C-alpha positions in Angstrom: 0.0 0.0 0.0 1.5 3.4 -1.0 2.5 5.6 1.9 0.5 8.8 1.7 2.7 11.9 2.2 2.1 15.5 1.2 4.0 16.3 -2.0 4.8 12.6 -2.9 4.8 11.8 -6.6 2.2 9.1 -6.9 1.1 8.9 -10.6 2.8 9.2 -14.0 1.4 9.5 -17.5 4.1 8.3 -19.9 3.9 9.0 -23.6 4.7 6.1 -26.0 4.3 5.1 -29.6 3.5 1.5 -28.6 1.9 0.7 -25.2 2.6 -3.0 -25.3 6.3 -2.5 -26.1 6.6 0.0 -23.3 4.8 -2.2 -20.8 6.9 -5.2 -21.7 10.1 -3.1 -21.4 9.3 -1.7 -17.9 8.0 -5.1 -16.7 11.1 -7.0 -17.9 13.8 -4.4 -17.0 12.4 -2.9 -13.7 9.9 -5.5 -12.5 6.9 -3.2 -12.8 3.5 -4.8 -12.4 1.4 -4.2 -15.6 -2.3 -4.5 -15.4 -5.4 -3.8 -17.6 -8.0 -1.4 -16.1 -11.7 -2.0 -16.4 -11.8 0.6 -19.3 -9.2 -1.5 -21.2 -6.3 0.9 -20.7 -2.9 -0.5 -19.7 -1.6 0.7 -16.3 1.4 0.0 -14.1 2.6 0.0 -10.6 6.3 0.4 -10.0 8.3 -2.4 -8.2 7.7 -0.8 -4.8 3.9 -0.4 -5.3 4.4 3.3 -4.4 3.9 4.9 -7.9 1.4 4.0 -10.5 0.5 5.3 -13.9 -0.4 4.6 -17.5 1.1 4.9 -21.0 -0.6 7.1 -23.6 -0.3 7.3 -27.3 -2.1 10.6 -27.5 1.0 12.5 -26.5 4.1 12.2 -28.7 7.3 11.1 -27.0 10.0 13.9 -27.3 13.6 13.2 -28.0 14.7 16.1 -25.7 13.6 15.5 -22.1 11.4 17.9 -20.2 11.1 16.3 -16.8 13.6 13.6 -15.9 12.5 10.6 -13.9 15.1 8.4 -12.3 14.5 4.7 -11.5 16.6 3.1 -8.8 18.3 -0.2 -9.6 20.3 -2.7 -7.4 23.0 -3.3 -10.0 23.7 -0.6 -12.6 25.7 -2.8 -15.0 23.0 -5.5 -14.9 20.3 -2.9 -15.4 22.2 -1.5 -18.5 22.5 -5.0 -19.9 18.7 -5.6 -19.3 17.9 -2.3 -21.0 20.0 -3.2 -24.0 18.4 -6.7 -24.2 14.9 -5.3 -24.1 
């Protein structure tokens, strides 16, 4: 259960060109739980269960970042190899 705290980031809407590809990537690389909502949209919960969100195709991904989100990993080299593999 997420810990409620004033100012905590709790939800993300991530732009993508392909929802399934993005869902598979974050599930395989970072262990995110991917689920289907009752409205048919694909949502996620991060590996801690503290942050959730959805992917959307109605916003175009941008090559130059606006906001930068960092994801913690246990082993940087293993995470890089997993990113490259997926």
